[in-house]
Structure formats: structure tokens, C-alpha cells
N, C-alpha and C positions, 0 to 999 in steps of 0.2 A: 757216234758210230761204233766206238769200242763196246758200249753196252749192248748195242744191237747184235754185234758179232758174238759177244759172250752169250747172249740169250739164245741165239741160233745154235751155238755149240751145245748148250744145255739141252735144248729140244732134241737135237740130233743124238746126243748121248742117251737120253731117256728112251727115245724111239729104238735105238740099237739094243739097249738092255731088254726092253719089252719084247722085241723080236726074238732075241736069243732065249728068253724065258719061255716063250711060246714053243719054239722049236724043240727045246729040251724036254718040255712037259708033254708035248703032243698036242696038235691043234684041236682035236675033238675033246680030249680030256681037259685042256685048258678052257675051252668054251664052256663045258659043263660045270667046271669048278667056278668060273667067274659068274655064270648065271645062277648057280645054286647058292653061293656064299655072299651075294650082294646084300648089303645091309639096308633093307627097305625102310622108308619113312612112311608111317601111316598118315593118311589124310584123305581129303575128298574135294571134288569140284561141285559147286552149285551151278549147274548149267542154265538155270532159270534167271540168275542174277549176275550178269557180267560186271566186272569191276570197271571196265571202260569200253567204249566203242570209238575207234579212231577211223575217221573217213580218209580215204586216199586222196591225194591231190588230183585236181582235174587233169585229164590227159593220160592217166595211168589206167591200164586194163586191170581186171581182177587178177590177183596173184594165184598162180597154179601151184607154186612151191615157195615156201618161205623158210628162212633159217635165221635164228636169233644169234647175232654176232656178239652183242653185249647189251647192257641195259638201255642203250640209246639207239642202236642200229639194227636194222634187218637187211638181209640180202634176199632178193625175191626174183622169181621168174614170172613174166606176164603171159597169161594165156598159154597157148601151145605154139610151137614153132619159133622162129626168130633165132637170134644168136647173141642177144644182149641181156644183161641182168640189171636189176634196180637196187641201188644202195639207198635205203630210206632212213632218214633221221626221224625217229618216232616222237621226239620232243617238239621239233619245229615243223615236221612233215615236209621238210625240204628233201630233195632226192637228186641223185645223179645216176647216169647210165654207165655201165662198164661193158665192154665187148671183148671177152676173152677169146672168142673164136672168129675165124675169118668169115667173110660174108657167104661163102659157099657151103658152110657147115650149119646144120640146123640143130639147135640144142633141144635135148629131150629131158634131161634131169641134171641137177647139180647138187653137190654136197660140200660143205666146208669141213676140212680136216686140218685142225690147228690153223696155220696161216695160209694154207693152200686151198684151192678150189679144185675138186674133182668134177669133171664135166663129161657127160655121156650124150653122144649125138643120137640121131634117130636110127642109126644102124648099130648102136651100142659100142662104137669105138670109144676108147677112154682117153681123156686128155687131163693134164694137170696144169694149173695156172698159178703163178705166184704174183705178189703185189708188183705193179699196180693193176694186174688182171687185164692186160690187153693182149692182143694176138702175138706180140713179140715176146711175151713172157709165158706163153702157153706152148706145150709140146705134147705130142701123142705118146702114150706109154703102152698102149695095147690095142690091137685090132683083132684079137681073138674073141669073137662075139658069142654070146649065149644064143639059145634058140628062142628067145623071147625079147620083147622090147619093154622099156620102162614107162610107167605112167607117173611115178614119183619115187623119191629116194630119201634116205636119212642116214646119218652117221651114228653108229653105236660105239662110243668112245671106249667103253670097258673092254671090248674084244677087238677093237680096231677093224670093224667090219662095216661095210655100207649095206643097208637093207633096201630092197626094192619091192614095189608093187608092180608085177608084170601086167601088161595089158590083157584083159579078159576077152577071149574069143568066144562067140556064141553064148552070151550070158544067160539066155533064156533056157538053153538045154544043158549047159555046163554049169554045175553048181559047186565045183571045186575051185578054191582059191589058194594061192601059195605065196610065200615070202622067200625071195632068193637073196643071196649075198655076194659081195665082192670083198675079197681079202686084201686089205690095204698093204699089209706087210709083204705079201707075195705078188701084189698087183695082178690078180687074176680072179675070174668069176668062179664060184663054187657050183659044180654041176648039179648037185642035189639041193632041193629046197631046204631052207632052215626049218620051216614047218608048213603044213597045208591044213586047210579046214574046209568043211562043207557048209554051205549057207544054211542047210537044214539044221546043222548043229547050233547055229546062232539062234534060230527060231525056237529050238527046244530049250535052250538056255533061258530065253526070255519067258517062255511059258512056265518053266519050272520055278522061276524067280518072281513071278507075278508082274512082269514088265509088259505093258501093252504095246503092241505093234500096230501102227495106224497105216502103214504103207501097203501098196498093192504092187503086184508084179504081173508080167505077161508070160504065159506059158508057151511051150512049143506049138500048141494048137491055136495060138493067138488069143487065148482066153485071158481075161483079167481076173486074178484071184488075190485073196488076201495073203500077204507075205512079203518077204524081202528079196531084193535082187542082189545087192552088195556088189557094186563095181568100184573097187578101191581106187581113190584118186589122191590119197595122201597117207603118209606113214611117218611116225616119230616115236622115239623112245623116251619115256619119262625119266628125267635125271634123278628123281628121288625114289622111284619104285622099281626101275629097270623093266617096266612093263611096256609092251608094244601097242601103240594106238594106231588103229586103221580107220580112216574116214571114207565113207561112201556117200558122196554128195547126191547121188541118184535118189536115195531114200533117206537122206539126212541121218545116217546111222553112224554112231561112234562105237567101235568095238575095241575091247581091251583084252590082250593076251599076255600070258607070261612068256618067258623066253623059249619055252618048249611048245608053244601053240595052244596051251590050255586056255579056254575062254574064262576070263576073270570078271568081265562086266560088259554091259551093253546099255546104250541109251539112244533115244531118238532126240535130235536137236529141234528146238522150237522153231517153227517156220517163220514166226514173226521176227525172231532174232537172227535166224540163219536161213534166209530164203534160198540161197544156193551156196553152201560151204564148198570152198575150192582147195584149201591147203591148211596145214597145221604145223605148228612147231611148239617147243617149250622154251621158256626163259630159264636162265640158270637157277632162279629161285623156285622153279616148279610150276609157275603160272602157264596156263594153256592159252595159246594164241591161234585163232582160226580166221583165215582170210575168207571173205564173203563177197559174192557178186550180188549186186542189187541194182534194180532198174533206175533208182534215184541216185544212189551214191555207193560205190564200192568201199568196203571197210575191212578193218581188222578188229575182231572181238577178243578182248582179253578177259580170262576167267581166273580168278585167284586160286592158288593152291592153299587149302586150309589144312595146316598141320594138326594132327590129332594127338592128344595126350591120353585120351580115353575113348571108348567106343562111341560112335556117332549114330544117333537115331534121326529119323525124319528123311526129308527129301535130299536129293543130290546124288552124284555119282560117287559112291562110297567104296573105299578099298579096305583090304585087310579083313574081309567078312569071314 
């Protein structure tokens, strides 16, 4: 008990110091400094050759959001709606359900921040839950809502912000996509987007870098044309590169941005390995985990992070180009 109290005091002290450092430096300046001075690790993912495919236990729906807690455990949200989360032991595939919200609240997104869970309902009210993550240990911290709703979220530890993919309205006519944030230190949403991008920009990047696009999209005139739709359904920040990964399950697209929204890479996921990718997260060692819906068996596909000591040639999603 004494150790637990001491550990909690250390976390609280570090959080207080970080908050004061941000306030004295200026929020925007602090963010730019942290994003610019991050010590990147060069590496790549070979998306064609997963290191493992783990099938979910019978009875679980595909995971729409996943968060890596440690080397053995994942926290996940099943599908859309509901108010419970799944705590999955990836070694034994045993699982338990936790219900941090009352039955009258519908969960939209969740994020782990240290030992806490930040929960966002369908109206974008904000709740915080502590262990054991039941309704008695959960309280609302904000009902000042943004003018958008979330399809997925992730925590950026370096700047203490939560990143969101907002729901895309009219994706056939609206080609603009944005990433918004919630400031954990101030417990409030940031009104301006962290960055925005146009779907046409992703297509240009693919063309300029010789990356083939196999997807088709529907135009405003209901015509089917060659190109991308990009409806983001998952977001995560790579712990080794500080780059933002956005997944669009609609066209099995994985797009990588730097912290300022510059496109760094793009790849299509193999339909035989990823028939319907639904969520993504990163392990602490940099491995990429993608949850996947399959008619036969839902799964989590793990792709190893391959650290580079020199430039890499050949296939794979390569960074530091």
C-alpha cells in the first residue's frame, strides 16, 4: 500500500511539473518544440508479413478501438455503441469486461492516460475513470462539447493531448479531413484542428511516389471512379517516430503524417490479411497492432517494427526516406 501511494505521488508530481513547464513555455510553442525535437528512430513495417495473427475469443465482436496497456494486455471497445470495454490477455486470450459508464450512457471513444481512462460519450461529454474502472470510480469532468463527434481517439504522451478522428459528414462531396485534440492538462477541447488534409493530397502523394491505388470511390453524381474515399476509423501515434497513423477501413488505407500534417507515407493493406481493418494501436516496442473483422474469425494482426541501422531498400512501409 505504501509503495502504491508513493508511486501515485511521483506520478502526480511529474504531472504537475509538466503542466507548469507547458504553461511557462506557452502551449503552442511547447507543442512545436516537442514535435520538432522528438528523437526519431528509423525503421519500417513489412505489411505483407505479420509476425502474428491472434484470433479473438468466441463471443467478442470486432474491436473498433484498441489500446496496448502492456506486453500482455489490451483494452478494447467492441463495435459501436454500448458502455463496456474488454480487457484482453493476449497470451491466454482470456478476457473480462469492465463497465466504467452507467447503462444510460453510450461510449463513443476511450483513451488510456497513465492509470486513468478518459471516456467520451456519443455527445462528446468527457468522463474519467480510475481502477477498477466501474461506474462508481467514474466521474464527468466536462460537458463543454465540440461541434463534432469522434470515431476514434488516441493519447499523445509527449504533449499530453488526446487526438481524435471526427466523424466525416458527406464523404462523397467533402474531401477535407481533420485531426482535433483534447488538452489533458486543461481538460478541454481545442477549437482549431491540429491539422487538416485533403484526400486529393493523399492520392497525389501515392502517384508521386509510385504507390498504386486499387480502391474506387463514389462521386457526388453517384459515379464509381478510381481513387480514395478515406473515412478515418482509427488513429494512433507511433512511440518510436512520433508520426500519426490514420486508418481508413473503407479503402484499407494506412496514412502516415508528421505532427504538422505533412504526409510521410501511404500504403494499402492486403485484403487477404485485412478484409476489414477496424482499429489500430502500437505496442511499447513499436510493433503495429491492427484489429480486423472477418466473417470466419475476428483477429488482431501484429506487424513487427524493424529498427534500421542503415537505409532500407525493397518492399515495406519505410520511414526516414
